[in-house]
C-alpha positions in Angstrom: 0.9 -17.4 4.7 -2.4 -16.5 4.0 -2.0 -13.0 1.9 -5.3 -11.7 0.8 -6.3 -8.4 -0.8 -6.7 -5.7 1.6 -10.1 -4.0 0.5 -9.6 -1.5 3.1 -6.1 -0.4 1.8 -7.5 -0.5 -1.7 -10.7 1.4 -1.5 -8.5 4.0 0.8 -5.7 4.2 -2.5 -8.6 4.5 -4.8 -9.9 7.5 -2.8 -7.0 9.4 -2.7 -6.3 9.0 -6.5 -9.8 10.3 -7.3 -9.0 13.6 -4.6 -5.5 13.7 -7.1 -3.9 13.0 -4.2 -0.8 10.7 -6.0 3.4 11.4 -6.8 3.6 10.8 -9.9 7.4 10.4 -10.1 9.3 9.3 -7.0 11.9 6.5 -6.1 10.0 4.5 -3.9 13.4 3.2 -2.1 13.2 6.8 -1.3 9.5 7.1 -0.6 8.6 4.8 1.6 8.1 5.4 4.8 10.8 4.2 7.5 10.3 2.2 10.5 10.7 5.2 12.7 7.9 6.7 10.2 5.9 3.5 10.9 6.2 3.3 14.3 4.6 7.1 14.7 2.1 6.8 12.6 0.8 3.9 14.4 1.2 5.6 17.9 -0.8 8.9 16.5 -3.4 7.3 14.2 -3.8 3.6 15.3 -3.1 -0.1 13.6 -6.6 0.6 11.6 -5.0 3.8 9.8 -1.8 1.7 9.6 -3.9 -1.1 7.6 -5.3 1.5 5.1 -1.9 2.2 3.4 -1.4 -1.5 2.5 -3.1 -3.6 -0.2 -2.9 -6.9 1.2 -2.9 -8.6 5.0 -1.4 -11.4 6.1 -3.9 -13.5 8.0 -1.4 -15.8 9.5 0.5 -13.1 11.2 -0.9 -11.4 14.3 -3.3 -8.5 14.0 -1.2 -5.1 15.1 1.8 -6.2 14.0 3.6 -4.8 11.3 4.5 -8.0 9.5 0.6 -8.3 9.0 0.3 -5.8 6.5 1.7 -6.2 2.9 2.4 -4.2 -0.3 2.4 -0.7 0.9 2.1 2.1 -1.4 2.3 5.6 -0.2 4.1 7.6 2.5 0.8 8.3 4.6 -0.5 11.5 2.8 -0.5 10.4 -0.4 -0.2 7.2 -2.9 3.0 7.2 -5.0 3.2 5.6 -8.5 6.1 3.7 -7.7 5.0 1.9 -4.8 2.0 0.8 -6.7 4.5 -0.6 -9.2 6.5 -1.8 -6.7 3.3 -3.8 -5.5 2.3 -5.2 -8.7 5.5 -6.3 -9.5 6.0 -8.5 -6.0 2.5 -9.5 -6.0 2.7 -10.9 -9.1 6.0 -12.8 -8.2 4.2 -14.4 -5.2 1.6 -15.2 -7.5 -1.0 -13.0 -5.7 -3.3 -12.3 -8.6 -6.0 -10.2 -6.6 -3.5 -8.0 -5.2 -1.3 -7.8 -8.5 -5.0 -6.6 -10.1 -5.9 -4.2 -7.3 -2.5 -2.5 -8.0 -2.7 -2.7 -11.5 -6.5 -1.3 -11.6 -4.8 1.7 -9.1 -2.3 2.4 -12.2 -4.3 3.3 -14.7 -6.3 5.8 -12.5 -2.8 7.7 -11.6 -0.9 9.1 -14.7 2.9 8.6 -15.6 5.2 11.4 -15.4 
């Protein structure tokens, strides 16, 4: 698996945070989009827009598949601090240093509750 930082996703998250489009306190297991939410978003907005809601891509996976996109951080409207925490933790577990660092940098700009 070749997982690398998705700079488009990182930049999208950074822009949303700069515009105060974030949730400070949420339970990521409840806040993250469901499979149906993801499918609806892709149908309405396309794969490029879907990709922007993830901090990493797996270049071994086919384009236009959900398996290509890793480490989601928001609900298709706002960044969730809990999503960034989850991304940072999982990236650290899998030793994806660039993704972990990106999540950490974003967390520095999102105040805690």
